[in-house]
N, C-alpha and C positions, 0 to 999 in steps of 0.2 A: 544605037549601041550595038556593036557587033558581038557575036557569041564569045570571042576571045576576051574582050574587056569585061563582059558579064561574068565569065568563068574566073578571071583574075580577081575581080571584086569579091566574088563568093569565097575564093581561096583565102584572100586577106582577112575577110570577116570571120572565117572559121577559127582564127586564133583567139577571138573574143568569147566571153561567156554568152550563152544564148540570149539572155535578156538585153545585153549590149548590142548584139547583132540585130535584134528586133528594133531597138531604139535607133540605131544607125540607119537601118533601111527605111524606117518611118521618116526620119529627117531627110534622107536623100530623096524620097518620094515627094515630100513637101517642097523641095527646091525645084522640081521639074514642072514645066507647063502642063496643063490638063491634057492637051492633045499629043503629047510627046510619047513616042514608042518606048523610050527608055523608062518612062514612068510605069508603063505596063509591065515591062520586064522586071523592074524592081518590085512591083506589086506581086508578081509571081514568086519571086524569091521570098518575099515577106510571108506569103501564104504558105510556102513550104516550111519556113521556119516555125510558123504558128502551128502547123500540123505536127511537126516533130516535137514541139514543146508540149502539146496536149497529149502526145503518145507517151511522154516520159513520166 
């Protein structure tokens, strides 16, 4: 997954409430194979969302 598609995905998810963004990221991660680099990038996005959620 290139940086542009990851940024586009993050931008689209920003329209959703945080709990929905987290749920969507978890679902997307579950669809990816274990060794996939996209899974790692989605996991990073999920970690960022979880950190922001705990800060609120």
